[in-house]
Structure formats: structure tokens, C-alpha cells
C-alpha positions in Angstrom: 25.2 35.7 -10.8 22.4 32.8 -9.8 20.9 31.6 -12.6 17.9 31.4 -11.4 17.3 35.0 -10.8 17.1 35.7 -14.1 13.6 34.1 -13.8 12.9 34.8 -9.9 14.5 37.9 -9.1 14.0 37.0 -5.5 15.1 34.7 -2.8 11.2 34.1 -1.7 10.2 33.1 -4.4 13.2 30.8 -4.6 12.2 29.0 -1.9 8.2 28.6 -2.7 10.1 26.6 -6.4 11.3 24.9 -3.7 9.3 24.3 -1.7 6.4 23.4 -3.9 9.0 20.8 -5.9 8.9 19.0 -2.6 5.4 19.4 -1.8 3.8 18.0 -5.0 5.9 14.9 -5.5 5.7 14.3 -1.6 1.3 14.8 -2.5 1.5 12.9 -5.9 3.2 10.1 -4.1 1.2 9.9 -1.1 -2.4 10.7 -2.9 -0.4 7.2 -5.9 -0.3 5.1 -2.6 -3.5 5.9 -1.4 -5.6 4.6 -4.1 -3.7 2.2 -5.1 -4.8 0.7 -1.2 -8.1 2.1 -2.0 -8.4 0.0 -5.1 -6.8 -3.7 -4.1 -3.3 -3.3 -6.3 -1.6 -3.0 -3.1 -2.3 -4.8 0.8 -3.4 -2.0 2.9 -1.8 -3.3 6.0 0.4 -1.0 7.1 3.9 -0.6 6.8 6.6 -0.7 9.5 9.8 0.0 9.0 12.1 -0.9 11.6 14.3 2.9 12.2 11.8 5.1 10.5 11.4 7.3 12.1 14.9 7.8 11.9 15.1 7.7 8.2 12.6 9.6 7.6 13.9 12.0 10.4 17.0 11.5 7.6 14.9 12.0 4.6 14.1 15.7 6.5 17.3 16.7 7.0 18.6 15.6 3.8 15.9 18.1 2.3 17.0 20.8 4.0 20.5 20.6 3.2 18.7 20.3 -0.6 17.3 23.3 0.0 20.0 25.6 1.4 22.8 24.8 -1.3 19.9 24.9 -4.2 19.2 28.6 -2.2 23.2 29.5 -1.8 24.5 28.1 -6.1 24.7 30.1 -8.4 25.7 27.5 -11.1 22.3 25.7 -12.8 22.9 22.5 -12.3 24.3 22.4 -8.9 20.3 23.1 -8.5 18.6 21.5 -11.0 20.5 18.6 -8.8 19.1 19.5 -5.8 15.6 20.4 -7.3 16.1 16.2 -8.1 17.3 15.4 -4.8 14.7 17.0 -2.8 11.6 15.2 -5.0 13.2 12.0 -4.7 13.8 12.5 -1.4 10.7 13.6 -0.9 8.9 11.1 -2.5 11.1 8.0 -0.6 9.3 10.0 2.5 6.1 9.6 1.1 6.0 6.5 0.7 7.2 5.5 4.6 4.2 7.8 5.6 1.8 6.7 3.7 2.2 2.6 3.9 2.5 3.2 7.8 -0.9 3.3 7.7 -3.1 0.8 7.7 -6.3 -0.7 8.5 
């Protein structure tokens, strides 16, 4: 029995939990970067990393892989590890996408 199925009875709710975790981490990091840019605590020049598009694509694919592992695994520790993985990947992706926007 899936550990999360006791609390979240359907796979749609699990998917919603996963997407919510990813979206919140991305939004919070992006908003923090923009706030720091507007207050002048962070340089507002564009940060154009070489190979940023393949890097962002790899992080997106990593998020998709973590989501599939999260949905298919019945282990609590694996589920929590995949939520942590998607939080980390989404946070890094939020930084790379937001910092590319400059003056």
C-alpha cells in the first residue's frame, strides 16, 4: 500500500502535492531574487550562463523523473527524497531563469 494513499486517496491528489511543491519552491526563489534585484542588494545585470538552455532542460527532465518515481514508489523515504529533489531542482531553476532577466 502506498504510504501517501492513506492521507491522499487518489493519484491526482499526489500529483497535485508534487506540482504544488515544485511550484512553490520555484516561485519563492524567483520572488526572492527579484526582490533582491529591486532593492539593490543583488546586481541586476543579466546572468547569461553558457549552456543554460540545456541545463534548464536537464533540470526539467530531472523533475519529471522525480515525479514519476514519486508516483510509482510506495516507500515513504523515497517519496520524501523525491520531494526534496524536486524542491532543490526547482530552486536552482528559479535562480537560473530569474537571473537571466536583467536591465
